[in-house]
N, C-alpha and C positions, 0 to 999 in steps of 0.2 A: 390107420394113421401112419404116415411116413416120417421118419426122422431124417433131418438133413444136417450134415456136418457143417460147422461154421468154417468159412474160408478165412484163413489168417493172413495178415499183411506180411509181405516179405520185401525188404528194401531192394531197390534197384542196385546192381553191383556198382554203378557209378557213384552212388551215395554212401557206400560202405567206407567207414573211416578206420584207419589203421589202429588208432588207440582203442576204439570200441572192440575191434577184433582181438587185440592183445589182452584187453580186460576180460573178454569172454573166455579166452584160452588160459587165463591165469589161475582158474580154479581147477584143482586136480580132478574132480569128478567130471567137469565139462570137458577137460582135455582128454580124459579116458573115453568119454562118449565119442568125441571126434576121432580118436584112434580106432575105436571099434567100427565106426561108419567107414573110415578109410580102408580098413582091412576087409570088412565083410560086405560092404555095399549097403544099399537102402534096407531099412528095417522098420518093423512096426514099433509103435511106442512101447508096447508090452515087451518086445524083444530087447529094446534098449534098456528098459528098467531092470532086466535080469543082471546087468553089470554089477549092481549093488542093490539087492532086494531089500536091504534094511533102511534105505533112504526113504523118508516119508514121501508120499505122492505129491504133496505140495512143494517140497524142495525139488523133486525131480521135475515137476512142471515148470518151476522157476528156472531151472537149468536149461530146459528146452526153449523157454521163452527168451532167455538171455542169448543163447546161440542163434536163434531165429532172428531176433532183432539186430544182432551183430552182422547178419548176412551170411553166416557160416552154414546154416542148414535150411532146408525146406521142410515144412511140416504140413502135409496135405492129406485131405480125406482120401481113403481107399476103401470103399464099401463101408463096413461098420467099424473100421479101424482107421488109424492115421499112420501114414508112412513118413519116416524121417530120412532125408537124403542129404548127404554132404554136397555142398555146392563147390566141389573141388575145381572144376574147370573155370568157373567164374572167379573164384578167389585167386587161382593161379594166374589168370589173366590180369587181374587187378594188382596183385602183390606177388610177382614171380618169385618162387622159391620159398615163400613164407611157410606154407604147410609142410613142405619137405623138411625144412630145418626144425620145425616144431615137433613133427611126428617122428 
């Protein structure tokens, strides 16, 4: 039996709304995750969760979903894991200087 990872929806960068991005970045835990991805590049979900291992998995999943739905990250299957990638070039093209000023 083979397991398939579910493909998650990612908004097109043209549909990304500034207020949604700012809301996603307003939470300290989500902002720290974005900082980690900006500094270290793509990471597995397990590597991302090491930032604060005391955070419940459900809360961490909610943070990832909020960031993905805001258009800030991609969360894609990579074998038996998932890789989280900052959509920096796309966000910089849509909102020049935003990530630099926040990070």
